[in-house]
GUMIDREN-182283 format. One line per 8 residues: their letters; for each residue x, y, z of N, C-alpha, C. Coordinates in Angstrom, 1 decimal. Layout:
A> X:Y:Z:X:Y:Z:X:Y:Z  ... .
//
This chain:
MKRWDPDP> -0.4:-32.7:-12.3:-0.7:-31.4:-11.7:-0.7:-30.4:-12.8  -1.8:-29.5:-12.8:-1.9:-28.5:-13.8:-1.2:-27.3:-13.4  -0.5:-26.6:-14.3:0.2:-25.4:-14.0:-0.7:-24.2:-14.1  -0.5:-23.2:-13.3:-1.3:-22.0:-13.3:-0.9:-21.2:-14.5  -1.9:-20.8:-15.3:-1.7:-20.0:-16.5:-2.3:-18.6:-16.3  -1.5:-17.5:-16.2:-2.1:-16.2:-15.9:-2.8:-15.6:-17.1  -2.8:-16.3:-18.3:-3.4:-15.7:-19.5:-4.9:-15.8:-19.4  -5.6:-14.7:-19.4:-7.1:-14.7:-19.2:-7.8:-15.4:-20.4 .
VSSPHPAA> -7.2:-15.5:-21.5:-7.8:-16.1:-22.7:-8.0:-17.6:-22.4  -7.0:-18.2:-21.8:-7.0:-19.6:-21.5:-7.6:-20.0:-20.2  -8.2:-18.9:-19.5:-8.8:-19.1:-18.2:-10.0:-20.1:-18.3  -10.1:-21.0:-17.3:-11.3:-21.9:-17.3:-12.6:-21.2:-17.1  -12.6:-19.9:-16.7:-13.8:-19.1:-16.4:-13.9:-18.0:-17.4  -14.7:-18.0:-18.4:-14.8:-16.9:-19.4:-15.3:-15.6:-18.7  -15.1:-14.5:-19.4:-15.4:-13.2:-18.9:-16.9:-13.1:-18.7  -17.7:-13.7:-19.5:-19.2:-13.7:-19.3:-19.6:-14.3:-18.0 .
LRARAEQL> -18.9:-15.3:-17.6:-19.2:-16.0:-16.3:-18.9:-15.1:-15.2  -17.7:-14.4:-15.3:-17.3:-13.5:-14.2:-18.3:-12.3:-14.2  -18.7:-11.8:-15.3:-19.6:-10.7:-15.3:-20.9:-11.1:-14.6  -21.4:-12.3:-14.9:-22.6:-12.8:-14.3:-22.5:-12.9:-12.8  -21.3:-13.4:-12.4:-21.0:-13.5:-10.9:-21.0:-12.2:-10.3  -20.4:-11.2:-10.9:-20.4:-9.8:-10.3:-21.8:-9.2:-10.3  -22.6:-9.5:-11.3:-23.9:-9.0:-11.3:-24.7:-9.6:-10.1  -24.6:-10.9:-9.9:-25.4:-11.5:-8.8:-24.9:-11.0:-7.5 .
ALEGRPAR> -23.6:-10.8:-7.4:-23.0:-10.3:-6.1:-23.6:-8.9:-5.8  -23.6:-8.1:-6.9:-24.2:-6.7:-6.7:-25.6:-6.7:-6.3  -26.3:-7.8:-6.7:-27.7:-7.9:-6.3:-27.9:-8.3:-4.8  -26.7:-8.5:-4.2:-26.7:-8.8:-2.8:-26.7:-10.3:-2.4  -26.5:-11.1:-3.4:-26.4:-12.6:-3.1:-25.1:-13.0:-2.5  -25.1:-13.9:-1.6:-23.9:-14.3:-0.9:-23.0:-15.1:-1.9  -21.7:-15.0:-1.7:-20.7:-15.6:-2.6:-21.0:-17.1:-2.7  -21.3:-17.8:-1.7:-21.5:-19.2:-1.8:-22.7:-19.5:-2.7 .
EVARQLGI> -23.8:-18.7:-2.6:-24.9:-18.9:-3.4:-24.6:-18.7:-4.9  -23.8:-17.6:-5.2:-23.4:-17.3:-6.5:-22.6:-18.4:-7.1  -21.6:-18.9:-6.3:-20.8:-20.0:-6.7:-21.6:-21.2:-7.0  -22.5:-21.6:-6.2:-23.3:-22.8:-6.4:-24.2:-22.6:-7.7  -24.7:-21.5:-7.8:-25.6:-21.2:-9.0:-24.8:-21.3:-10.3  -23.6:-20.8:-10.3:-22.8:-20.8:-11.5:-21.9:-22.0:-11.7  -21.8:-22.8:-10.7:-21.0:-24.0:-10.8:-19.5:-23.7:-10.7  -19.1:-22.7:-9.9:-17.7:-22.4:-9.7:-17.5:-22.5:-8.2 .
SAQTVYRW> -16.2:-22.4:-7.8:-16.0:-22.4:-6.3:-16.2:-21.1:-5.7  -16.6:-21.1:-4.4:-16.8:-19.9:-3.7:-15.5:-19.1:-3.6  -14.4:-19.8:-3.5:-13.1:-19.1:-3.5:-12.9:-18.2:-4.7  -13.3:-18.7:-5.9:-13.2:-18.0:-7.1:-14.0:-16.7:-7.0  -15.2:-16.8:-6.5:-16.1:-15.6:-6.4:-15.4:-14.6:-5.4  -14.9:-15.1:-4.3:-14.2:-14.2:-3.3:-13.0:-13.5:-4.0  -12.3:-14.3:-4.8:-11.1:-13.7:-5.5:-11.5:-12.7:-6.5  -12.5:-12.9:-7.2:-13.0:-11.9:-8.2:-13.5:-10.7:-7.5 .
RRSGSSGA> -14.2:-10.8:-6.4:-14.6:-9.6:-5.6:-13.4:-8.8:-5.2  -12.4:-9.5:-4.6:-11.2:-8.9:-4.1:-10.4:-8.2:-5.2  -10.4:-8.8:-6.4:-9.6:-8.3:-7.4:-10.1:-6.9:-7.9  -11.3:-6.6:-7.6:-11.8:-5.3:-7.9:-12.6:-5.2:-9.2  -12.4:-4.1:-9.9:-13.3:-3.8:-11.0:-13.0:-4.6:-12.3  -13.9:-4.5:-13.2:-13.7:-5.1:-14.5:-12.8:-4.3:-15.4  -12.4:-4.8:-16.5:-11.6:-4.0:-17.5:-12.2:-2.7:-17.9  -13.5:-2.7:-18.2:-14.2:-1.5:-18.6:-14.1:-0.4:-17.5 .
DLARARTR> -14.3:-0.9:-16.3:-14.3:0.1:-15.2:-12.9:0.7:-15.0  -11.9:-0.1:-15.2:-10.5:0.3:-15.1:-10.2:1.3:-16.2  -10.7:1.1:-17.4:-10.4:2.0:-18.5:-11.1:3.3:-18.3  -12.3:3.3:-17.7:-13.0:4.6:-17.4:-12.2:5.3:-16.3  -11.8:4.6:-15.3:-11.0:5.2:-14.2:-9.7:5.8:-14.7  -9.0:5.1:-15.6:-7.8:5.7:-16.2:-8.0:7.0:-17.0  -9.1:7.0:-17.7:-9.5:8.2:-18.5:-9.8:9.3:-17.6  -10.6:9.0:-16.5:-10.9:10.1:-15.5:-9.7:10.6:-14.8 .
IGELEREV> -8.7:9.7:-14.5:-7.5:10.1:-13.8:-6.7:11.1:-14.7  -6.7:10.8:-16.0:-6.0:11.6:-17.0:-6.6:13.0:-17.0  -8.0:13.1:-17.0:-8.7:14.3:-17.0:-8.4:15.1:-15.8  -8.4:14.5:-14.6:-8.1:15.2:-13.4:-6.7:15.7:-13.3  -5.7:14.9:-13.8:-4.3:15.3:-13.8:-4.2:16.6:-14.7  -4.8:16.6:-15.8:-4.8:17.8:-16.7:-5.4:19.0:-16.0  -6.5:18.8:-15.2:-7.2:19.9:-14.5:-6.2:20.4:-13.4  -5.6:19.5:-12.7:-4.6:19.9:-11.6:-3.5:20.8:-12.2 .
LLCREVIA> -3.0:20.4:-13.4:-1.9:21.2:-14.0:-2.4:22.6:-14.4  -3.6:22.6:-14.9:-4.2:23.9:-15.3:-4.4:24.8:-14.0  -4.9:24.2:-13.0:-5.0:25.0:-11.7:-3.7:25.5:-11.2  -2.7:24.7:-11.3:-1.4:25.1:-10.8:-0.8:26.3:-11.7  -1.1:26.2:-13.0:-0.7:27.3:-13.9:-1.4:28.6:-13.5  -2.7:28.5:-13.3:-3.5:29.7:-12.9:-3.0:30.3:-11.6  -2.7:29.4:-10.6:-2.2:29.9:-9.3:-0.9:30.6:-9.5  0.0:30.0:-10.3:1.3:30.7:-10.6:1.1:32.0:-11.2 .
TLRQMMPP> 0.2:32.1:-12.2:0.0:33.4:-12.9:-0.6:34.4:-11.9  -1.5:34.0:-11.1:-2.1:34.9:-10.1:-1.1:35.4:-9.1  -0.2:34.6:-8.7:0.9:35.0:-7.7:1.8:36.0:-8.4  2.0:35.9:-9.7:2.9:36.9:-10.3:2.1:38.2:-10.5  0.9:38.2:-10.7:0.1:39.4:-10.9:-0.3:40.1:-9.6  -0.5:39.3:-8.6:-0.9:39.8:-7.3:-0.1:39.2:-6.2  1.0:39.7:-5.8:1.8:39.1:-4.7:1.1:39.3:-3.4  1.4:38.4:-2.5:0.7:38.5:-1.2:1.0:39.8:-0.4 .
KDGTR> 0.0:40.2:0.4:0.2:41.5:1.2:1.3:41.3:2.2  2.1:42.3:2.4:3.1:42.4:3.4:4.2:41.4:3.2  4.1:40.6:2.2:5.2:39.6:1.9:5.3:38.5:3.0  4.3:38.3:3.8:4.4:37.3:4.9:3.8:35.9:4.4  3.2:35.9:3.3:2.6:34.6:2.9:3.4:33.9:1.8 .
//
């Protein structure tokens, strides 16, 4: 029995094969057809779909999250400054 190795480098399915499977799936092809065409199991295609985005997508998402976090901090600083300069009317807010 073969042991499962989580190392993607030693994975039996290279990144190019996964990228091709994702491309075919995005074109609207069923998972079983993609699997048959690429010579992999349908379960592998389903697992890849479920696992989400590729590494490049995740890197872009992380970059964008960082940008948004910096923007939120800037907005909070602006709000705090405005509250100091212009307190709410009647002190009820």
